[in-house]
N, C-alpha and C positions, 0 to 999 in steps of 0.2 A: 501667766504674770508676766509683766514689760519688763521685768527684769534681767525674769533669762532671756537673751538675747542669742543665745548656743549649745551648744552641750555640752562645753566645758562649764559653762553655771551651770550647768546643772550639781555635772558632775560636785564642781569648785563646792556647790550646796549642801553634796552624798555627803563630801567628805566631812563639813566642816561640821558637821552633824552626826556618826558614825564616832567624828575625835571627841562629843564633846563638847570642841571646845564655842561653838555657835557668837562666833564674828556678831552677823544679825546682819550685812550686805549685802546680798542673796537670801529673798528666803518664801515658797509658794502665799499661794495664796488665792486658791482652791482645798476646799476641802477634801475632794484626794490628792493633791498637792500638798496639803497638810498632815495627811493618813501614811503619806511614804515617809514625807522627814521622819513622821513618829515613829514609821519603825524599825526607821536612821538608824533610829539615837537610843531605843529600844538594842537592838543588835547591837549596837559601840557601844553601848556598855554588860556584852553580858560578852562582845570579847576579850571588852575589858579583864573584866574576873576573872572570866577564864583564864587569861596569858602572865594576869596576877598568880591563879593559884595553878597554872603549874609552874611560875619556878617557886615560888616560895617552895611548893613540895620537890624537886629539883636540889634547891643551894637546903635544903633540912632534912638532907640523904643523907647517913652515915652509911660506913662498911662496915662486913662481923670478921 
């Protein structure tokens, strides 16, 4: 894809995708690239969910 000129462009696209921000300034053009971006989006959602779950469990703990 001509949008990905450097490795930094690829990293930016991955971080934005995993953070579920999705600016759309860089995007993959091949099917393999789209599959990687899709898996990055799913893993970003899972990581964010686990973080929220862990924090909520930590904050709702009470001492006896």
